[in-house]
N, C-alpha and C positions, 0 to 999 in steps of 0.2 A: 739398765742395760749397765753392762763393760764395756770399759775403754777396749778392749781387745774386739767384740764387736763390729768398732767401728774403719778397725784394719779389716778385716776378711773382706776379702774381693771373691765374692758369691754371686757376682754378675760381674758386666763390664762396668770398666770405671766408669763408664757417664751414668752407668744406667747408681752406681756407685755416691757419685757427686752429687746429684741429684737429691739421694737419700736423703745425705746430711747434708746440704743444704735445707731440705725441709726442718731435720731434727734442730738446727739454729732457730729460722725460724716461728717453729712452736716454743720455743724459752722466752717466758714473759707472759703468756697467755691464760688467762684467767682459768680457764676449761681442761687448763693440759700441767701434768706434772710431770716433767722429765727429772730424772735426776741420772747422773754416771757412776758406775764406781770405777774407781781410777785402777788402774795398773799397776800401782805403789803403794794403794790404799791397804789397812792393817783386815786382818775381816775376821769372823766370828764363824762362818763358816767358809766352803768354798762354796762360790758357785756350781751349776750342776745344768740339768735342762729346764728349758723356759714353761715358765706357767703363768697363766691370773686368773687375781682373784674374781669371778665378778660378783659376789658376792656374800654376804655370811651364810650362803646357805650350796654353796657348788665355785669350784675352782676346777678348771681345764688345765692339762697340762700334755706337753709332748715325746715321748720318746721315741727312738729311731723307728718302734714297730707300730706305733700307737697313738689315736691324742688319746687321754684318761678323762671319762667326766664323773669327777669327787662330788659328792654329794654327802658323804655321810659327814657327823658334828666334829669329827675327832679331826682326818684329812685337815679340815675347812683351816681348823685350828691351829692345826702342823705348817702351814701352809704360810695361814697370819705369823707366824712365830720366824719362821724362812721370811719373808717377805720386811720383817721388822728388825729382825739381821743383818740383811743383805743394803736397807737403807741408811742403816747407822753408818756403814761404809762408803756412802754413795753424796755425792756433790750435788747442788742443782746451784741455778743463774750464772753468772758473770764468769763462776770457776770451768762450768760444765759445756758454757759456750767458747772457753777456750780450748778444753781438752778436744773441743769437734772440730775446730777452726785446725787444732793442730794435724788430727787425720783427715781433716782435708786439704791442706797445705803440702803431708808424703803423699795424699793420691794422687795431687796434681804436679808435684814430682816422679812417678814414678810415671804416668801418662807422655812425660815428655821424655822418659827416659823410653820406655817403648814406641815413641812417633806416634801415640792412638790420643793427643792432646791435638 
């Protein structure tokens, strides 16, 4: 995930705070691999639309107008390469925890300024 997503207020600040807390809670779980691409990270490709690689046969991606299910081998291979390139710029573990904590702190400051805390 991009660090910028941690600051995008697409919901009420209380809901965003809960989401950030949940992300912090999954770091270190055996069943979850959470990595964040820091704003300052050098990148081989720019991030674009979200996508999910379901397995070696299916990628689901979203655009403004549609959710696309891509099951041809060339598309699945392409999204695998995109994933690898983005992961090369991402951090996990304690560094990801610090990034989320900074976003959570910034959100709490904003909530205090707005009087929503």
